[in-house]
C-alpha positions as CSV (number, residue, x, y, z in Angstrom):
1,M,38.4,20.8,-36.4
2,S,37.0,17.8,-38.2
3,N,33.3,17.0,-38.0
4,S,34.0,13.4,-38.8
5,S,37.0,11.1,-38.6
6,D,36.3,9.4,-41.9
7,V,35.8,12.5,-44.1
8,I,37.4,11.8,-47.6
9,I,39.1,14.9,-49.0
10,T,38.7,15.3,-52.7
11,P,41.0,17.4,-54.8
12,G,38.2,20.0,-55.0
13,M,37.8,20.2,-51.2
14,Q,41.7,20.3,-50.9
15,A,41.7,23.4,-53.1
16,Y,39.2,25.2,-50.9
17,I,41.2,24.3,-47.7
18,D,44.4,25.5,-49.2
19,R,42.7,28.8,-50.2
20,N,41.3,29.5,-46.8
21,S,44.5,28.5,-44.8
22,S,46.1,31.8,-45.9
23,Y,43.1,33.7,-44.6
24,L,43.3,32.0,-41.2
25,K,46.9,32.7,-41.1
26,E,46.4,36.3,-41.8
27,R,43.8,36.5,-39.1
28,E,46.1,34.9,-36.6
29,Q,48.8,37.4,-37.5
30,Y,46.4,40.3,-37.2
31,I,45.4,39.3,-33.8
32,A,48.9,38.6,-32.7
33,N,50.7,41.6,-34.2
34,E,47.9,44.2,-33.9
35,V,44.8,43.4,-31.8
36,K,46.7,41.9,-28.9
37,K,48.6,45.2,-28.6
38,W,45.5,47.3,-28.3
39,K,44.1,48.6,-25.0
40,F,40.8,47.1,-23.6
41,D,38.4,49.8,-24.8
42,T,39.9,49.7,-28.3
43,I,39.1,45.9,-28.4
44,A,35.7,46.4,-27.0
45,V,34.9,49.1,-29.7
46,H,36.5,47.3,-32.8
47,G,36.9,43.6,-31.9
48,L,38.0,41.8,-35.1
49,Y,35.9,43.8,-37.3
50,S,38.3,45.8,-39.6
51,V,38.1,48.5,-42.2
52,Q,39.2,45.8,-44.7
53,D,36.3,43.5,-43.7
54,A,33.8,46.5,-44.1
55,I,35.3,47.6,-47.5
56,N,35.9,44.1,-49.0
57,D,32.7,42.4,-47.8
58,Y,30.1,44.6,-46.4
59,Q,30.0,47.8,-48.7
60,G,31.9,49.9,-46.1
61,A,29.5,49.4,-43.1
62,I,31.3,50.7,-40.1
63,I,29.1,48.7,-37.7
64,E,29.0,44.9,-37.9
65,P,26.1,43.9,-40.2
66,I,23.3,41.6,-38.9
67,F,23.0,38.6,-41.1
68,M,19.2,37.9,-40.7
69,S,19.5,34.7,-42.8
70,S,19.1,31.0,-41.8
71,S,21.8,29.6,-43.9
72,Q,24.8,30.2,-46.3
73,A,25.0,29.2,-49.9
74,Y,28.1,27.6,-51.4
75,R,30.0,27.7,-54.8
76,D,29.8,24.0,-55.4
77,S,29.8,20.5,-53.7
78,D,33.4,20.6,-52.8
79,E,33.0,23.9,-50.9
80,M,30.0,22.6,-49.1
81,A,31.5,19.3,-48.2
82,A,34.7,21.0,-46.9
83,A,32.5,23.5,-44.9
84,L,30.4,20.9,-43.3
85,A,33.4,18.8,-42.3
86,Y,34.6,22.1,-40.6
87,K,37.8,22.1,-42.8
88,I,37.2,25.6,-43.8
89,P,35.8,28.8,-42.1
90,T,32.0,28.7,-42.5
91,W,28.7,29.5,-40.9
92,C,26.6,27.1,-43.0
93,Y,23.4,27.3,-40.8
94,S,22.5,29.9,-38.2
95,R,21.7,27.2,-35.6
96,I,25.5,26.4,-35.6
97,A,27.1,29.8,-36.4
98,N,26.4,33.2,-38.2
99,P,28.7,36.1,-39.1
100,S,27.1,38.4,-36.6
101,T,27.7,35.9,-33.8
102,Y,31.2,35.3,-34.9
103,Y,32.0,39.0,-34.4
104,Y,30.4,38.9,-31.0
105,E,32.2,35.8,-30.1
106,W,35.6,37.1,-31.2
107,T,35.2,40.3,-29.2
108,L,34.2,38.5,-25.9
109,A,37.1,36.0,-26.3
110,L,39.5,38.9,-26.6
111,L,38.0,40.8,-23.7
112,E,38.0,37.8,-21.3
113,G,41.6,37.0,-22.4
114,Y,43.0,40.5,-22.0
115,G,46.3,40.4,-20.3
116,F,46.4,36.6,-20.8
117,D,49.4,35.2,-22.5
118,G,47.7,32.3,-24.2
119,E,44.7,32.2,-26.7
120,T,41.0,32.3,-25.8
121,S,37.9,31.4,-27.7
122,C,34.2,31.9,-27.3
123,C,30.9,30.0,-28.0
124,S,27.8,32.2,-27.9
125,T,24.5,31.0,-26.4
126,S,20.9,32.1,-26.2
127,S,21.1,32.9,-22.5
128,G,23.3,32.8,-19.5
129,M,21.5,29.5,-18.3
130,A,22.4,27.9,-21.6
131,A,26.1,29.0,-21.2
132,I,26.2,27.2,-17.9
133,F,24.7,23.9,-19.5
134,T,27.2,24.4,-22.5
135,A,30.2,24.7,-20.1
136,V,29.4,21.7,-17.8
137,Q,27.7,19.2,-20.1
138,P,30.9,17.9,-22.0
139,F,32.5,16.9,-18.9
140,L,29.5,14.9,-17.6
141,K,29.4,12.3,-20.3
142,V,29.5,8.6,-19.4
143,I,33.0,7.4,-20.2
144,D,32.8,3.8,-18.8
145,S,29.4,2.3,-17.9
146,S,31.1,0.2,-15.3
147,T,32.4,3.1,-13.2
148,E,30.5,5.0,-10.5
149,P,28.5,8.1,-11.2
150,C,30.5,11.2,-11.9
151,N,30.2,14.3,-9.6
152,F,31.4,18.0,-9.6
153,V,32.1,20.5,-6.9
154,A,30.5,23.9,-6.8
155,T,30.0,26.9,-4.6
156,A,26.7,27.0,-2.8
157,Q,26.6,30.7,-3.0
158,C,25.3,31.0,-6.7
159,Y,22.4,32.3,-8.7
160,G,19.2,30.5,-8.1
161,G,18.9,29.3,-11.8
162,T,22.3,27.7,-11.4
163,F,21.3,26.0,-8.1
164,Q,18.2,24.5,-9.9
165,Q,20.0,23.4,-12.9
166,F,22.7,21.5,-10.8
167,T,20.2,20.2,-8.2
168,V,17.1,19.4,-10.3
169,R,18.5,18.9,-13.9
170,L,21.6,17.2,-13.0
171,M,21.4,15.6,-9.5
172,Q,17.7,14.6,-9.4
173,E,17.1,13.8,-13.0
174,R,20.6,12.5,-14.1
175,N,22.0,11.2,-10.9
176,I,25.0,13.4,-11.3
177,E,26.0,14.6,-7.7
178,C,26.9,18.3,-7.2
179,R,29.0,18.5,-3.9
180,W,28.2,22.1,-2.6
181,V,31.1,24.1,-1.0
182,V,29.6,26.2,1.9
183,N,32.7,28.2,2.7
184,A,34.3,28.9,-0.7
185,N,37.4,30.4,1.2
186,D,38.2,27.1,2.8
187,I,40.4,25.3,0.3
188,D,40.4,22.3,2.5
189,E,36.6,22.1,2.0
190,W,37.1,22.1,-1.7
191,A,39.7,19.5,-1.5
192,S,37.6,17.2,0.8
193,K,35.0,16.9,-2.0
194,I,37.2,15.8,-4.8
195,D,37.5,12.2,-5.7
196,K,38.5,10.0,-8.7
197,N,34.9,10.5,-10.2
198,T,35.0,14.5,-9.9
199,R,34.9,16.1,-13.3
200,F,35.4,19.8,-12.6
201,L,35.2,22.6,-10.0
202,Y,32.7,25.4,-10.5
203,G,32.5,28.8,-8.7
204,E,30.6,32.0,-9.1
205,L,32.3,35.3,-8.1
206,P,31.1,37.7,-7.0
207,S,28.1,35.6,-6.1
208,N,24.6,36.7,-6.8
209,P,23.1,37.9,-4.5
210,Q,25.4,37.2,-1.5
211,L,28.6,39.0,-2.7
212,S,30.9,36.1,-1.7
213,F,34.2,35.6,-3.3
214,F,37.0,33.1,-3.3
215,D,40.7,32.7,-4.2
216,I,40.7,32.0,-7.9
217,K,44.3,31.0,-8.2
218,E,44.2,28.8,-5.2
219,V,41.1,26.8,-6.4
220,A,42.6,26.7,-9.9
221,D,45.8,25.2,-8.6
222,L,43.8,22.7,-6.5
223,A,41.7,21.6,-9.6
224,H,44.7,21.4,-11.9
225,S,46.5,19.2,-9.3
226,H,43.7,16.8,-9.9
227,Q,43.6,17.2,-13.7
228,L,40.4,19.0,-13.4
229,P,39.2,22.4,-15.0
230,L,38.0,25.4,-13.0
231,I,34.8,27.0,-14.5
232,C,34.0,30.5,-13.2
233,D,30.7,32.4,-13.6
234,S,32.0,35.9,-13.8
235,T,28.8,37.7,-15.0
236,I,28.7,40.3,-12.1
237,A,32.2,41.5,-12.5
238,T,32.4,41.4,-16.3
239,P,36.0,41.4,-18.0
240,A,36.1,45.1,-17.2
241,L,36.8,44.3,-13.5
242,L,37.9,40.6,-13.4
243,R,39.2,38.1,-15.9
244,P,39.4,34.7,-14.2
245,I,41.3,33.1,-17.0
246,C,44.2,35.4,-16.2
247,H,44.4,33.8,-12.8
248,G,44.2,30.1,-13.8
249,A,40.5,29.4,-14.6
250,D,40.0,27.2,-17.6
251,I,36.5,28.4,-18.6
252,V,34.3,31.5,-18.0
253,V,30.6,31.6,-18.1
254,Q,28.8,35.0,-18.9
255,S,25.1,35.8,-18.7
256,V,25.8,38.6,-21.2
257,T,22.1,39.5,-20.5
258,K,23.3,41.3,-17.5
259,S,26.0,43.8,-17.2
260,L,27.6,43.3,-20.6
261,T,24.2,44.1,-22.3
262,S,23.3,46.9,-19.8
263,S,20.4,48.3,-21.9
264,G,18.2,45.2,-21.3
265,F,17.5,44.6,-25.0
266,G,17.2,40.8,-24.9
267,I,18.7,37.6,-23.5
268,C,22.2,36.2,-24.5
269,G,25.1,34.2,-23.0
270,A,28.7,33.2,-23.7
271,V,31.3,30.5,-22.8
272,V,34.8,31.6,-23.0
273,S,37.8,29.2,-22.6
274,R,41.4,29.2,-22.8
275,K,42.9,26.9,-25.3
276,N,44.6,23.7,-24.1
277,L,42.6,23.6,-20.8
278,V,43.2,21.1,-18.1
279,S,40.9,18.0,-18.1
280,A,41.4,14.3,-17.4
281,I,38.9,13.5,-20.2
282,V,40.7,12.6,-23.4
283,E,38.8,13.7,-26.4
284,E,40.1,15.2,-29.6
285,G,39.4,19.0,-29.7
286,L,37.8,19.3,-26.3
287,K,41.0,20.4,-24.5
288,E,42.7,22.0,-27.4
289,D,39.7,24.5,-28.1
290,F,36.9,23.8,-25.8
291,A,34.6,26.8,-26.9
292,L,35.0,25.9,-30.6
293,N,34.5,22.3,-29.9
294,V,31.1,22.7,-28.1
295,K,30.0,25.3,-30.5
296,L,30.4,23.0,-33.6
297,L,29.6,19.7,-32.1
298,Q,27.7,19.8,-28.9
299,N,25.7,22.9,-29.6
300,R,25.1,22.1,-33.2
301,D,23.0,19.0,-31.9
302,F,21.4,20.8,-28.8
303,G,20.8,24.1,-30.6
304,P,21.1,26.7,-27.7
305,N,22.2,29.4,-30.4
306,L,22.2,33.0,-30.3
307,H,20.1,35.0,-32.7
308,P,22.2,37.4,-35.0
309,L,20.1,40.4,-34.1
310,Q,20.8,39.9,-30.4
311,A,24.5,39.3,-31.2
312,V,24.9,42.7,-32.7
313,M,22.8,44.4,-30.1
314,S,24.8,43.0,-27.4
315,L,28.0,43.7,-29.1
316,N,27.1,47.4,-29.4
317,D,26.4,47.4,-25.6
318,M,29.7,45.8,-24.8
319,R,31.7,48.8,-26.6
320,T,31.6,50.9,-23.4
321,I,31.6,48.3,-20.6
322,R,34.7,49.6,-19.0
323,S,33.3,53.2,-18.4
324,K,29.9,51.8,-17.4
325,M,31.4,49.4,-14.8
326,D,33.4,52.1,-13.5
327,L,30.4,54.5,-13.2
328,M,28.0,52.1,-11.8
329,S,30.7,50.6,-9.3
330,R,31.3,54.1,-7.9
331,N,27.5,54.7,-7.7
332,T,27.0,51.4,-5.7
333,M,29.8,52.3,-3.4
334,K,28.1,55.6,-2.4
335,V,24.8,53.7,-1.8
336,A,26.3,50.9,0.1
337,T,28.3,53.3,2.4
338,H,25.1,55.2,2.9
339,L,22.9,52.2,3.9
340,Q,25.5,50.6,6.2
341,H,24.8,53.5,8.6
342,H,21.0,53.5,8.3
343,P,19.0,52.7,11.5
344,K,16.6,50.5,9.7
345,V,19.3,48.4,7.8
346,E,20.4,45.3,9.6
347,S,23.5,44.6,7.3
348,V,25.0,45.5,3.9
349,Q,26.7,43.1,1.7
350,Y,29.2,44.7,-0.8
351,L,32.6,43.7,-1.6
352,G,33.9,47.4,-1.7
353,L,33.1,47.9,2.1
354,P,36.2,47.4,4.4
355,N,34.0,45.4,6.8
356,H,33.0,42.6,4.2
357,P,34.6,39.4,5.0
358,Q,36.1,39.0,1.5
359,H,37.0,42.6,0.9
360,E,40.7,42.1,1.1
361,L,40.5,39.1,-1.2
362,A,38.4,40.8,-3.6
363,S,40.7,43.8,-3.6
364,R,43.5,41.4,-4.9
365,Y,41.4,40.6,-7.9
366,M,38.9,43.2,-8.8
367,W,40.6,46.0,-10.8
368,L,39.2,48.6,-13.2
369,V,41.0,47.4,-16.3
370,D,43.5,49.9,-17.8
371,A,42.9,52.5,-15.0
372,D,46.7,53.0,-14.9
373,H,46.4,54.2,-18.5
374,D,43.4,56.4,-17.9
375,E,44.0,60.1,-17.6
376,L,41.4,60.2,-14.9
377,Y,43.3,57.9,-12.6
378,N,46.9,57.1,-13.9
379,Q,47.2,54.4,-11.3
380,P,45.5,51.0,-10.5
381,V,42.0,51.4,-9.2
382,N,39.8,48.8,-7.3
383,R,36.2,48.5,-8.5
384,Y,33.7,46.1,-7.0
385,G,30.7,46.1,-9.4
386,H,27.3,47.4,-9.4
387,L,25.6,44.5,-7.4
388,M,25.0,44.8,-3.6
389,S,22.5,43.3,-1.1
390,F,21.1,44.4,2.3
391,C,19.0,43.1,5.0
392,V,16.2,45.1,6.4
393,K,15.5,45.2,10.1
394,G,12.1,43.7,11.2
395,G,12.1,40.6,9.2
396,A,10.4,39.5,5.8
397,T,7.1,41.6,6.4
398,K,8.8,44.9,6.8
399,T,11.3,44.1,3.9
400,R,8.3,43.6,1.6
401,T,6.6,46.8,2.8
402,F,9.9,48.7,2.1
403,F,10.1,47.0,-1.4
404,D,6.6,47.8,-2.3
405,K,7.2,51.5,-1.5
406,L,10.2,51.9,-4.0
407,Q,9.3,54.6,-6.7
408,R,12.3,55.2,-8.8
409,I,14.1,51.8,-8.3
410,W,12.5,49.0,-10.5
411,R,11.1,46.0,-8.8
412,A,12.3,43.1,-11.1
413,T,14.4,40.0,-11.1
414,D,16.8,41.5,-13.5
415,L,20.2,43.0,-12.9
416,G,23.0,44.8,-14.6
417,R,20.8,47.3,-16.2
418,I,21.6,51.0,-17.0
419,K,18.7,51.6,-14.6
420,S,18.6,50.5,-10.9
421,V,16.7,47.4,-10.1
422,A,15.8,45.6,-6.9
423,T,14.4,42.3,-5.9
424,I,13.9,40.1,-2.8
425,P,15.8,36.9,-3.7
426,A,13.8,34.7,-1.4
427,I,10.6,35.4,-3.1
428,S,12.1,35.6,-6.6
429,T,15.5,34.4,-7.9
430,H,15.9,31.8,-5.2
431,Q,12.4,31.0,-4.4
432,Q,12.2,27.6,-5.9
433,Q,15.3,26.1,-4.1
434,G,13.5,26.2,-0.8
435,E,14.1,27.4,2.7
436,S,16.8,25.0,3.7
437,A,18.9,25.5,0.5
438,R,18.5,29.3,0.9
439,A,19.9,28.9,4.4
440,L,22.8,26.8,3.0
441,A,23.5,29.6,0.5
442,G,23.2,32.5,3.0
443,I,20.0,34.1,1.6
444,P,17.8,35.3,4.4
445,P,14.0,36.4,3.8
446,N,14.8,40.0,4.6
447,M,17.7,40.3,2.1
448,V,17.1,42.7,-0.7
449,R,19.2,42.5,-3.9
450,L,20.0,46.0,-5.5
451,C,21.8,46.5,-8.7
452,V,22.6,50.2,-8.9
453,G,22.5,51.7,-12.4
454,A,23.9,54.9,-14.0
455,E,21.5,57.4,-12.3
456,H,22.9,59.9,-10.0
457,P,23.5,58.0,-6.7
458,D,21.8,60.8,-4.7
459,D,18.5,59.9,-6.5
460,V,18.9,56.4,-5.8
461,I,19.6,56.9,-2.1
462,A,16.5,59.3,-1.9
463,D,14.2,56.6,-3.2
464,L,15.7,54.1,-0.7
465,E,15.2,56.7,2.1
466,Q,11.6,57.3,1.4
467,A,10.8,53.6,1.2
468,L,12.7,52.8,4.4
469,E,10.7,55.7,6.2
470,K,7.5,53.8,5.5
471,I,8.5,50.8,7.7
């Protein structure tokens, strides 16, 4: 990708370009001939960090090194010029890239693209919110000042921070309309909100905290029929349970802070895109390799970079994501099944329960990756994630009394932890969007969001029981 259309290639620069072309070709062959043939767990453990990398470049270190350096030095002016024109592989400055973030990005791109016939790439970000901004911003630019303001279509059932970014930062501050879809399973509602100024469709699934879901392929087909990309936030599922790109989505947003980094050691995000995505916007590089384009151009200027230390810490957490999501999904199913019969619980929202309105639909999409190759299962297995919600009988006051009595479950706005965490969305994650917007999104004041961790589920249930006894 060229950083500038008027870059003059000197003979010295061309020598570096030629030298690095063989490296890039070898890496492409390594991915196609070896890495793409690995199972999901092997990709999660190794990514693109090879024995050859370790021995040749990093003194044999078996874990990816952390490059705690702000910048990269060059052999001469020709190499620097070629690197800053993005003609050769480089990391130049850690605001733009870093070897540690590269390994993180390559691994996530491979995991989100597992089972996909095409190619995927990834742009790391400092948080999940930065990932959302990174994903949507390139489509919202002014193409012609004489046209009407652009708009986009998004599911109303979404994380509170997403709602604020779309409502306040885009609608109120920039006059970019977000057209909310209330019933994400009504394809006609999606279609009715698209016009000639629509730039993309956006959906979160499973949604946080309502656990709503929609038909990815159906919505992707609708988007593509209008030459629009579909962007999906798949934070709750992770690629261990759902990979939207395999079903037609163009871009996936991950708040890697959550389940992918289950230890809770820091904040990070990622944008993963399939190459040659669908968009009516004609711009060199944007459609061909969206994630790389925004990494080297947009985010170079905005600076929502990921720290190399956090990249490697998250990468280490990601290595066991499949087994952790399996365990925490099974734990959550047991907790949800118990609570739906509790006399002090009004309702339980969990996609794994047969009475959930989207259970059948979610069961078509949410599968534990490679379960059919796992000696524990030897067949496809549905898993629905670690996030659930439930509504306490008696209204907001009794809900807060119950919440305050929890002893083992942590009271926090976090989720995706190895430890169980609960919050009341109406007074925390979705507080700022207001009562009417919460009603639109289906978030009552007596709803408790519970993210079940890796503890024994009987101990989680015991803590819930003793707290419910207090109301």
